[in-house]
Phi, psi and omega in degrees: 000133183278156175279167177302320179296319180294318176303315181297317180299312181294323177299313180297322180291322189264354176296320180295311178300322177296318178299323179294324175298317179293328177299316179296327184274317190234004180082197185300318179299320177297319177300312182295313181293313183296311182292322178295317180297318178298313181296312180297317179299320181284325185263328184247333180245037182296153172302341181278011174292352178278004175226172175278079190246180176304313178300322178297315182289336178297336180289353175056232182296344179265006182302330180299337179300334183268359179299312177300323178300315179297326180286327184275332188248126178287140181299131182060024178276179185290340177279342181247326186246039176241134178305143179066304181298319180298313179295318179298319179298314180294319178294319178297317179297313180296317178298322178296319179294320178294317179297318178297316179298317178297317180298316180290328184264006179304320178299339180265005176105005178292150179292152177291146178305325179297324179296318178296320179297320178295319178297319177297318179296317178297319178300316179298318183289323186268330185229048186303318180299316179293323177296319179294320177298319180293312179296322177297320178296317178298315182289321179297321179292327176293318177298319177303315179299313182296320179296318178296327177281349179082018182221057178291340179235089188297337180287352179264005181292000000 
């Protein structure tokens, strides 16, 4: 199992090659979106958000947003350390927190959660390739983490 520092090093090293693959497929925008998504996924949306870890602390003053997630998800459990499902769980949790914040801040002018959902749908319809590059980057960085931990397939433990 790799240390937090080791996870960060590999994420930083491999964000560029993933971005280059996206560059060949989608051009400069693909490179920027793909490499940023890989980097963000590895450093801020890591499978280790289920503990008080480096990725958790990177959220700074917003780190408290991940406290309920840590309470709900067992460390290295199937909801956090499973390919595809783990990333989907973290993205769903983050989207839920953003929607809740928008709903609570609507009286202060924040957009309605439904408006954000419509914008996401429009983004998917108009920029599907970039959305796939972003989701692929998030998932690839999660796989990198799982492989370094030695558990890309948790049902084989």
